N, C-alpha and C positions, 0 to 999 in steps of 0.2 A: 511398482504400481504408481500411477499418476494421481495427483491430488486434483480431482475434477470438480470439487466444490469451489470455495473461494480461493483455494490454494494456500493462501496465508491470510488469516484474520489479523490485521494489524493490532499489535498489543496497545498501540496508541489509542484506539477506539476504547478499549477496556479501561485504560487509565483515565480517560476523560469521563466516562460514564460513572465509574466507581467514585472518582473525586476524593479519594482518601488515601492516596499513595504518597509516601514521603519522598521528597526529592533527594537525589544523591549526586556524588561527583561523577564525572565522566569516567568510563571504564578505562583502565590502563591498557596500553597496547593498540588502541584504535588509531589507525592512520587517518589523518585529516588532510586530504590533498588541497591544493589551491582551489578557491571558489570556481564553480563552473559558470561560465558566462551565459547570459541569455542567448538563445539560439532561435533561428527561424525554423518553421515547419517545412519539411521536405515537400517539394512541389508534387511528387508522385504519391504522397500519402492520401488516404481517404479521410475526409473530415466528417465526423459524426456530431450532430448538433441536437441537443435537447433544448428546444426553443426557450429562450429567456432564462436558462439556468447555466448550462455549460456546453463546451465543445471539446472534443479530443480527436486526435488524428493517429492513424496507424497504417502499416503497409497494406498495399492493395489486396494481398492474399488473406488478410485477416477479415473477420466478420463479427458483428454483434451477436450475442446470444440472449437477446431480450426475452425470448419465450421461456427460457429455463431459469432466468435470473431470480425470480421470486422463490422458487423451490430451493435453489442453491443457498440463498441467504437464510431461509428458515432452517435448513439442515445445519448450516454453520452456527447459527445462534444456539440451536439445541446442543451442539457439541461443546461450545464454549461455556454455556451455562451449566453443563454437567461437569465441566473440568474445574471451573473456578467458583468457589462458594459465594453466595450472596451477590452475584453479578446480574445485571440486567442490561440488555442491548436495545431496549425499546427506543432510546434516543439516538440510535445510529441507523443509517439506511444505506443500502446498496443501490447506487444509481446507474451502474454500467458494468457489463461484463462482456468481454470479447476475446477472440483468439483465432487460431487457424483451425478450421473445422477438419476433423478426421474421424475415424471409425470409433474412437473412444469418447469423443466430445469436442473439446477445444483445447489445443495445445500448440505453442505456449499460450499464456493468457495475460490479460490485464483486467483489473477491476478498479472501480472508483467507489469509495465509501465516504460518507459525510456524517459527522456527529456534532452534537452540541458541545460548545466549549464549557469547561468547568470554571467557575470563578476562582478556584484555587490554582488553575493552570491556564492562564490567559494568553501569555506570550508564546511565541514559537519555541524559544529556548526552554520555557517552563514545561511545555508539552513534551519536548524531547526528554527532559529530565524525568517526567512522570512515566514515560514509556520505558526508559531504562530501569527505573525503580521497580516497575511491575514485572519486568523480565527477571529481575533478581528474586522477586517473591515467588513467581510461578515460572520457573525456567522451562524453556522449550528444549527438548533433547537435541543436542548437537548445535544449539544456536550460537552464532558468533557474529557480532557486528564488525564488518571488515573496514568500513569507512563511513564517515558522515561528512557531507560537504554542504556549504551554504551557497545559495544561488538565488535567482529570481525566476519565476515562472509566470508569464503573462503580466509582468510588472509587479508581481506580489512576492515578497520575501518567502523563501522556501528552503527546506532541508531535503537532501537526497541521501538515503541510506543504501548501502550495499551490504547484504547480509546472507548468511547461509544457515540451514538447519538440517537435521538428519533424524527425522522421526521414525520410530519402528513401524514397519509396514509400508512406508512411503519412500524411503531412501533419502538420498542427499539432494537438496534443492537450494537454489540460489535466487535472490530477489533484488530488484531495484525498486525502491519505494520512495516516492516524494510526498511530503506533507507540507501544507501551508494553512494559514489561518486568515479568515476574512469575516468581518462582522462577528456574528455569534457562533460561527461554525469552523470546524477543522475539516479539511479535505485531504484525502489520501489517494494516491494513484500507485498501484502495485503491479509490477510485471514479474512473472515467475517462470522458471524452467528448471528441469532436472539439471543437476550440477554439471554433468558431462556435456550437456548441450548449451550451457550458458554462453560460452565464448562465441558461438555462432549467432546468438540473438542479442548480445550485449549492446551493440551499437544501436539497434532498433529500440531496445528497451529505454535507453536514455532519451532518444528522440520522442518516444511515445509519452513518457511521463512529463517531459518538458513542453509537450504540445497542449496540455490542459489550459483551457481558458474559462475562467469563471465570468459569466455574463451578467450577473446582477450583484 
């Protein structure tokens, strides 16, 4: 079964909104490759622009799913608020959702989430530590962070995570997720596919997340 909602609600969003998760040391066994250099956006990619806010690019066979984005976000918030006690996602917003249209919806997919930064977790490294701490408190079935690399996206320092989970009813999925901080907000770009399909889409996933440009 495909995850046709957000696919992955970044735990980072939850950590920022809760603002009360203790920081911990980096997990053992995580491979940290060399930093990923800034890259250019492929010429054949389609550029989507939310005027004055952001732009993102994706392969020409992908399409935005703006008509269902609000419904997906509400479903995801309900699920997360039922899973984690005393959590509120009112300070987080879903700005973009896209994928390859098919008979089930959109697959694979990319989404952009933005959330207010907590005063307790202000720097990029602090935000990453909060995300890791929250995962230890509320573990996702089969979750494993495979790698975390530091790079720049649109001239802004960013981290890119490569992770996997295996939730009952959904099967095994793999994700490329970039997050960066600017002004009072944290931005996340998450690409997702079923585990067995990941190698086919991996190159495009990295290009998509690195194509984010924050315009203000």
